[in-house]
C-alpha positions, 0 to 999 in steps of 0.5 A, spaced: 641 489 612 633 489 613 634 489 620 639 495 620 635 499 616 629 498 621 633 500 626 635 506 623 628 507 622 626 507 629 632 512 631 631 517 626 638 521 625 639 527 621 644 525 616 646 529 610 648 524 605 651 524 598 652 519 593 658 516 596 654 516 603 649 512 600 653 507 597 657 506 603 650 505 607 649 500 602 656 497 603 654 497 610 648 493 609 651 488 604 657 487 610 652 486 615 648 481 611 654 477 609 655 477 617 648 473 618 648 466 619 647 462 612 640 460 615 638 467 616 640 468 609 636 463 606 630 465 611 630 472 608 631 469 601 624 465 602 621 471 605 622 475 599 620 469 594 613 469 597 613 476 597 614 476 589 609 470 589 604 474 592 605 480 588 604 475 582 598 472 584 595 479 586 597 481 579 594 475 576 587 477 580 587 484 578 588 481 570 583 476 571 578 482 574 580 486 568 579 481 563 572 479 566 570 486 567 570 487 559 564 486 555 568 483 550 569 475 550 577 474 551 580 467 549 587 465 549 589 458 545 595 455 543 595 451 537 587 451 537 586 449 544 583 453 549 588 455 555 584 461 558 577 465 557 573 470 561 566 470 563 564 474 557 566 469 553 563 463 557 556 467 556 557 468 549 557 461 548 553 459 553 558 454 557 561 454 564 568 458 564 571 452 567 569 447 561 572 452 556 579 450 558 582 445 554 576 445 549 578 445 542 576 451 538 572 447 533 568 445 538 566 452 539 565 454 532 559 453 528 560 448 522 559 454 517 566 457 520 570 451 520 574 452 514 575 459 515 578 457 522 582 452 519 585 457 514 586 462 520 590 456 524 594 454 518 596 461 517 599 462 524 602 455 523 606 459 517 608 465 522 603 469 518 599 474 522 594 480 521 597 486 522 595 492 526 589 496 523 587 490 519 579 489 519 576 484 524 574 477 522 566 475 522 565 468 524 559 464 527 560 461 534 556 455 536 552 456 542 551 450 547 544 450 545 546 449 538 544 455 535 549 460 531 552 466 534 555 471 529 561 474 532 567 479 530 574 477 532 581 481 533 587 476 534 594 477 537 600 473 539 602 474 546 608 471 550 604 466 555 607 461 560 614 460 557 611 460 550 607 464 545 599 463 545 594 467 541 589 472 545 582 473 541 577 478 543 570 476 541 565 481 540 557 479 540 554 482 534 547 479 534 544 485 535 547 489 530 546 483 525 538 483 527 538 491 526 541 490 519 536 485 517 531 489 520 533 495 515 534 490 510 527 488 511 524 495 511 528 497 504 525 491 501 518 490 504 512 493 505 511 496 512 504 495 513 503 488 510 510 485 510 509 483 503 515 484 498 515 492 496 516 494 489 523 494 489 524 487 491 518 485 486 522 488 480 528 484 483 525 477 483 521 478 477 528 479 473 531 473 477 524 469 474 525 471 467 532 469 467 531 462 470 525 462 465 530 464 459 535 459 461 529 453 462 524 455 456 519 456 461 513 462 462 513 467 467 506 470 469 505 477 472 498 478 475 497 486 477 491 486 482 487 492 484 481 492 490 474 493 488 470 498 492 476 499 497 476 507 497 469 507 500 471 502 506 477 507 507 472 513 507 467 510 511 470 506 516 477 510 517 484 508 516 485 503 521 479 499 519 482 500 512 489 498 514 487 491 517 483 490 511 489 490 507 493 486 512 488 481 511 488 481 504 495 480 504 494 474 508 489 471 503 493 472 497 499 469 501 495 463 502 493 462 495 499 462 492 505 457 491 511 457 495 515 459 489 511 465 487 511 472 490 506 476 492 507 484 493 504 490 495 506 496 490 502 501 493 495 503 496 490 497 494 495 495 488 498 488 489 502 484 484 504 476 483 509 473 480 507 466 478 514 462 476 515 455 472 509 455 468 508 449 463 501 449 462 497 455 459 491 455 464 496 456 470 495 463 470 487 463 469 486 458 475 491 462 479 487 469 478 480 465 479 482 463 485 485 469 487 478 473 485 474 468 489 478 468 495 478 476 496 470 476 494 469 472 501 467 477 506 472 480 511 470 481 518 474 486 522 472 490 528 465 487 528 464 490 521 462 485 515 466 488 509 465 485 502 470 487 497 473 484 490 479 484 486 480 485 478 486 482 475 490 483 469 495 478 466 501 478 462 506 473 460 513 472 459 516 472 453 510 473 449 507 480 452 514 483 454 521 481 455 523 486 460 520 487 467 517 494 465 514 491 459 510 485 463 508 490 468 505 495 463 502 490 460 499 487 466 496 494 468 493 494 461 489 488 462 487 490 469 484 496 466 480 492 461 478 487 467 476 494 471 472 497 466 468 490 465 465 491 471 471 488 476 471 482 480 474 478 474 481 477 470 483 479 463 489 477 459 493 482 456 492 483 448 496 487 443 489 491 442 489 493 449 495 497 449 492 501 443 486 502 447 490 504 453 494 509 449 487 512 446 485 513 453 491 517 455 490 521 450 483 523 451 484 524 458 489 529 457 485 532 452 479 532 457 483 536 462 485 541 456 478 542 455 476 544 462 481 549 461 479 552 454 472 552 454 471 546 449 465 544 454 458 546 453 451 544 456 445 542 452 438 542 454 433 537 453 425 539 454 422 536 460 414 536 458 408 535 462 405 528 459 398 531 459 398 538 457 404 538 453 407 544 456 415 545 458 416 544 465 424 545 464 430 542 461 435 537 463 442 539 463 446 534 458 454 535 458 457 536 451 464 536 448 466 538 441 473 536 440 477 541 436 480 535 432 476 529 433 469 533 433 463 531 438 465 526 443 460 522 446 458 523 454 458 515 454 466 515 452 468 521 456 464 521 463 466 514 465 473 516 463 472 523 468 470 518 473 476 513 473 482 519 472 479 523 478 476 529 473 469 528 475 469 532 481 472 538 477 467 536 471 461 536 476 462 542 479 463 546 472 456 543 470 452 545 476 455 552 476 454 553 469 447 550 469 445 554 475 447 560 472 444 559 465 437 557 468 437 563 473 435 567 466 429 562 465 422 564 467 421 563 474 417 557 473 422 553 469 426 547 473 433 545 471 435 537 472 442 535 473 445 529 474 450 527 479 455 522 479 456 517 484 463 519 485 461 526 487 458 523 493 464 521 496 465 529 497 463 530 505 461 537 503 457 536 497 451 538 500 455 545 502 458 546 495 451 545 492 448 550 496 454 555 495 453 554 488 445 556 488 447 562 493 452 564 488 448 564 481 442 566 484 437 560 482 432 558 487 433 551 490 426 549 488 428 550 481 433 545 481 432 538 481 438 533 482 438 526 479 442 520 482 442 513 480 442 507 484 449 506 484 450 512 488 446 509 494 449 502 493 456 505 495 455 509 501 447 508 503 448 512 510 452 518 508 448 519 501 442 519 504 444 524 509 447 528 504 440 528 500 436 529 506 440 536 507 439 538 500 431 536 500 430 540 506 433 546 503 428 545 497 432 542 492 428 536 488 431 529 488 430 524 482 431 517 482 434 516 475 434 509 471 428 506 475 427 499 474 434 497 472 437 496 479 436 491 484 433 494 490 429 501 488 423 499 492 427 499 498 430 506 497 423 509 495 422 506 502 428 509 506 428 516 502 422 520 500 424 522 493 420 527 489 421 523 482 422 517 479 424 516 472 423 510 468 429 508 464 428 509 457 429 501 455 422 500 458 419 505 454 423 503 447 420 495 448 413 496 451 410 496 444 413 490 442 414 487 449 408 486 453 412 485 460 415 492 459 408 495 458 406 491 464 412 494 468 411 501 466 404 501 468 406 498 475 411 504 476 406 509 474 401 506 479 407 505 484 408 513 483 401 515 484 400 511 490 407 514 494 405 521 491 411 521 487 412 524 480 413 519 475 417 521 468 418 516 462 424 517 459 426 516 451 419 517 448 420 517 441 413 515 438 406 518 438 404 511 440 408 511 446 406 518 448 399 516 447 399 510 451 403 514 457 397 519 457 392 514 457 396 511 463 396 518 467 404 518 467 406 525 469 412 527 465 415 525 459 422 526 455 425 524 449 426 526 442 419 526 440 418 532 445 424 535 444 432 534 442 437 537 446 439 544 444 444 549 446 443 555 450 442 559 444 436 556 442 433 555 449 429 561 448 425 559 442 423 553 447 419 557 451 416 560 445 414 554 441 408 550 443 411 543 444 406 540 440 410 542 434 415 537 436 410 531 434 410 533 427 417 531 426 419 524 424 420 520 431 428 517 431 429 510 432 432 508 438 439 506 435 439 513 432 437 516 439 443 513 442 448 516 438 
């Protein structure tokens, strides 16, 4: 029949053939085929079989190409024995493709997934199979190198080689799992230091307290705050400050046990959970170790940085039975450690909480006082030691609380420095004192104290000069008093600020001279106009010869450096007479005039200072009130 059709193809004939004609033609073909010898028919059938086999092989090749071109792994197994697999599957498990054939699926699965695989094969044996649309199954395969590979699989039953087999699509999800781990880590860890963040800290603290409750143990929470960190950030920049925080985190991590947790709660605040405590000295030993570790110098980009840390400690269950209570108690103890000078640790005490609440109330009232004009300035006379003429006054801040009455500056000034109000408070004092002093006689000066924290403002000099221009006070009538604490924090920038002010005509005075450890070096580096001898030396010199020698030496030093010397805290005629005999330049104290409100200042200009000597000198204890 084939040859007949070929012959017809070689001699095309114009035919109009209907269905009957087509059937007749096919009948002719079969008749011709029957007329062929048996050997010819066998050859034709063999050729047709070869053609079918070729088409099957081509189809299989195309299927193989398609399977190998997929990104997912494909594996066909029967009863857990691999019949076939594509190249992607071989790549996932790290085995040559040909070695996968005949291998047991348990050889390709991680041990952790064997139970899951065993259950799947048992279900297949019972004729159970996942329905279309069921979610994929996650298991771990075993790579040739022994590592576990998380994958996601879909499986279906299919006819294969005269029977049923299971085809499994395998998707490598290592990248997805890694991304999920990164997201999970970011949600629970600090991005800068990689330490646990506040959320993870609270979670671990809750777990630690539950274990301690069951085991009858103690848990300690240590809250840490870095000392002198802000000047590092202000002076050296955020990059150096960030690296410092990373190195602090490393030192803290190296100082704790494996079961403990150290976390960064924010900025320069860290916290530690110490678990399994059986001895009451454990937290103290740990805190002491951390204080010493952070006190060691840091070397960052050529900068030699020395900071410290203050630590507050609270214990479960004695100081709190919830995580929030423990953290709050440790914070309270931390505040006590910082007010003690820093570089130390304190345990929580119930009285601390009362003091902290009192402090918070006082802070709230101080903010209110700034807005409701509860603050005022009093002025204490500054007298020429020899002539006893009033040269001017020092402005002293006073706060009369509407309910508590007068509140000592020793209580609210440190509070203002801690809570950030000192900038606003200092600007108010400067503006008010300059405005009021502008109405004094032209030869009278006003002295104003500056807080070390005010010098953290990069534009402090510009602010002061603007206030002078606003109030109309001449620069040479303003005297700014600073303590050594100003210079210790940031010597270079502070000296640069003072230089600008001095060039403008403002007088600069070094207050509380003799109480620091490096006053002489500061006198060498900056040309101060005045040094003020601390009142403690004046009070003690009548009974202590050493104090008298120190006062005499300071007066001589000022004379040799052509710097004015003022003695503070003069309360007795004996003290004044001795200072006059030593040629001290100026004196200030209750003997020569108490601080007075603005309304009484006019009387001061009219009153001879000698009248002050007729009043009874006050004791040092009374003067300190």
